[in-house]
C-alpha positions in Angstrom: 41.5 126.2 -42.3 39.9 126.5 -45.7 41.2 129.3 -47.9 40.1 130.0 -51.5 41.7 131.9 -54.3 39.3 132.9 -57.1 36.8 130.4 -55.6 39.2 127.5 -55.7 40.5 125.9 -52.5 44.3 126.3 -52.0 46.7 124.8 -49.5 48.4 126.9 -46.8 51.9 125.6 -46.2 53.7 126.1 -42.9 53.2 126.4 -39.2 49.8 126.8 -37.8 49.9 129.7 -35.4 47.3 130.6 -32.8 46.6 133.5 -30.5 49.0 133.4 -27.5 51.9 132.0 -29.6 55.2 133.9 -29.9 55.5 135.4 -33.3 58.2 133.4 -35.1 61.7 134.5 -36.1 62.0 135.6 -39.7 64.2 137.6 -42.1 62.5 139.8 -44.7 63.9 142.4 -47.2 63.0 146.1 -47.2 62.7 148.3 -50.3 66.4 149.2 -50.1 67.3 145.4 -50.2 68.4 145.4 -46.5 67.5 142.4 -44.3 64.9 143.0 -41.6 64.6 140.5 -38.8 62.1 140.0 -36.1 64.7 141.6 -33.7 64.7 144.7 -35.9 61.0 145.2 -35.4 60.5 143.8 -32.0 57.6 145.0 -30.0 53.9 145.8 -30.6 53.0 145.7 -34.3 50.4 144.8 -36.9 51.5 142.6 -39.7 49.4 142.4 -42.9 50.2 139.6 -45.4 48.9 139.7 -49.0 49.6 138.2 -52.4 50.8 141.3 -54.4 50.8 145.0 -54.5 50.1 144.7 -58.2 46.5 143.4 -57.7 43.4 145.5 -57.2 42.3 143.8 -53.9 45.8 144.2 -52.3 46.1 147.8 -53.4 42.7 148.5 -52.0 43.6 146.9 -48.7 46.9 148.8 -48.4 45.4 152.1 -49.4 42.4 151.7 -47.1 44.5 150.7 -44.2 47.1 153.4 -44.8 44.3 156.0 -44.8 42.8 154.7 -41.6 46.2 154.8 -39.9 46.2 158.6 -40.3 44.5 158.7 -36.9 46.8 156.1 -35.3 50.3 157.5 -36.0 51.9 155.5 -33.1 50.9 152.2 -34.6 53.7 150.2 -36.2 52.2 148.4 -39.3 54.1 146.2 -41.7 52.9 144.8 -45.0 54.5 141.6 -46.2 54.2 139.9 -49.6 56.3 137.8 -52.0 56.7 140.9 -54.3 60.1 142.0 -55.3 61.3 145.0 -53.2 61.4 147.1 -56.4 57.6 146.5 -56.9 56.9 147.4 -53.3 59.0 150.5 -53.5 57.2 151.6 -56.7 53.8 151.0 -55.0 54.8 153.1 -52.0 56.1 156.0 -54.2 53.1 156.1 -56.4 50.5 155.7 -53.6 52.2 157.6 -50.8 51.8 154.6 -48.5 53.8 156.1 -45.7 51.9 154.6 -42.7 52.7 150.9 -43.6 56.3 149.7 -43.7 56.5 147.4 -46.7 58.6 144.2 -46.6 59.3 141.3 -49.0 59.5 137.6 -48.3 60.9 137.1 -51.9 64.6 136.6 -51.0 64.4 134.1 -48.1 60.9 132.7 -48.5 60.6 131.7 -44.9 58.1 134.2 -43.5 55.1 132.6 -45.2 56.1 129.1 -44.0 56.7 130.3 -40.4 53.3 132.1 -40.3 51.3 129.5 -42.2 50.4 132.1 -44.9 52.3 130.6 -47.8 49.9 129.4 -50.6 51.5 126.3 -51.9 49.9 126.3 -55.3 50.7 129.9 -56.1 53.9 130.7 -54.2 52.1 133.8 -52.8 51.1 134.8 -49.3 47.5 134.6 -48.2 45.6 137.7 -47.0 46.0 137.7 -43.3 46.6 140.0 -40.3 48.4 139.5 -37.1 48.4 141.8 -34.1 51.5 141.3 -31.9 52.0 142.7 -28.4 55.2 144.2 -26.9 56.3 140.7 -25.8 56.0 139.4 -29.4 52.9 137.4 -28.6 50.1 137.1 -31.1 47.0 138.7 -29.6 44.8 138.6 -32.7 45.0 136.9 -36.1 42.7 136.8 -39.1 42.9 134.8 -42.3 40.6 136.1 -45.0 38.7 133.0 -46.3 38.7 134.2 -49.9 42.1 135.7 -50.7 40.5 138.4 -52.9 38.4 139.6 -50.0 39.3 142.3 -47.4 40.5 142.1 -43.9 38.2 143.4 -41.1 39.9 146.8 -40.7 37.8 147.9 -37.8 38.5 144.7 -35.8 42.2 144.9 -36.5 42.3 148.5 -35.2 40.3 147.6 -32.1 42.7 144.8 -31.4 45.7 146.9 -32.1 44.5 149.5 -29.6 44.9 146.9 -26.9 48.7 146.5 -27.6 49.7 150.1 -28.5 
């Protein structure tokens, strides 16, 4: 799969997942520095990966998705980046992003590898989305070809409606 960052091709490192695969085991960190594993968030969910809350495209994506989730309160949505938990917490406080649970891959650095979203040249996560059903199977996934682009919000919500 070809992914670019600022128009330059980058290398995704890690496992290549596909629809129908089980979502891999992982350990992430929440904004209070507590570990969060796949067992902690088992069941239907949407997972958004992105490079950093401190960039305009990522902020736009998170704010847009957070606003759209106002009509879908039952959806469990998680945002994952390599950002420090402190940066993620600041973003949530400033932007009232209460519909997306923000998590960091900074401490263990395994989520990006296990999901194939780790950009080798930048040590950041690619912009991607995964819809996972109650049995932890991937039912939809999207990798944005240009990392600075946006996910297909409508398509993700349509696919999420199938698992929630």
